C-alpha positions, 0 to 999 in steps of 0.5 A, a space after each residue: 057876143 063874137 060873130 063867126 068871122 070872129 071865132 074863125 079869126 080867133 082860132 085861127 090866130 091861136 093856131 098862128 096861121 094866115 088866112 092863106 095858110 087856113 084857106 089851103 088847109 081847109 081847101 078854100 080860097 083866101 078871098 073866102 076866108 078873108 070874106 068870113 072873118 071881115 063879115 062880108 060873108 056873114 052866114 057862110 054855107 055849112 060846108 065851108 064851116 066844116 071845112 074851116 072846122 076840120 082845118 082848124 081842128 075844132 067842131 063846126 058848132 064852135 064857129 056857129 053863133 053861140 045862141 043857135 047852138 045853145 038852143 039847138 044842142 043845150 050846153 056846149 061840149 068841152 073843146 080845145 077852143 073853149 079851153 083856150 078862150 074861156 075865163 078862169 071862173 068859167 072854166 072851173 065851173 064847166 069842169 065840175 059839171 062835166 062828165 068824165 068822158 067830156 074831161 077825158 076827151 078835153 085832156 086829150 085834145 090839151 095834150 095833143 095841143 101842148 105837143 104841137 106848141 112845144 114842136 112849134 117853140 123849137 122853130 123859133 130862136 131862143 129869146 125871140 117874140 115868137 118863141 116868148 109868145 108860144 112859151 106863154 101858150 105852153 104854160 097856159 095850156 099846161 095849167 088848163 090840162 092840169 086842172 082838167 086832170 085834177 078834176 077827172 082824178 076827183 070824179 074817179 076817186 068819188 066813184 063816177 059811174 061813168 068811169 071805167 078801167 079802159 078810160 083810166 088807161 087812156 088818160 094815163 101819161 105815157 110817163 106813168 104807164 107800167 110795162 105789162 111785163 112788170 109784176 107787183 114784187 109783194 110777197 
């Protein structure tokens, strides 16, 4: 089971950041980030974890020990970090039992990550090693996003009571939204 340092390093590497970049974004010293990742700082202050989590765009609970989180908070929420790190079987299983609210939140997070990766891809020359790596990440995120949206669609079609019309509008892709001025032209 990975410790806090490994989880921080994994999420940092997914962002393709150096320790110095994470330290700058979190408002911490590079020595602190390095110490946490190497395990020299085995139990960092919760305020430090909050700064790291905020900079990395994850919930602080994702950086805590899984045993502590499960005992204190029950099942972990669906998050971008979880979606990127979990295996296919566990991913699909958790989607089947997730609420629409969780699915919608994860879908929005994956969409934001997909856009971020596409922007990042444009920063590297075509055919470069970094470009190929980012392209694989884009395909992975797009696949996970499609699976989440399919699960949400099935849940909506089966009349999940937590679903509202407002949530439907929020999760539609911009390409599928209708212009409010357009009217159905049925007689």
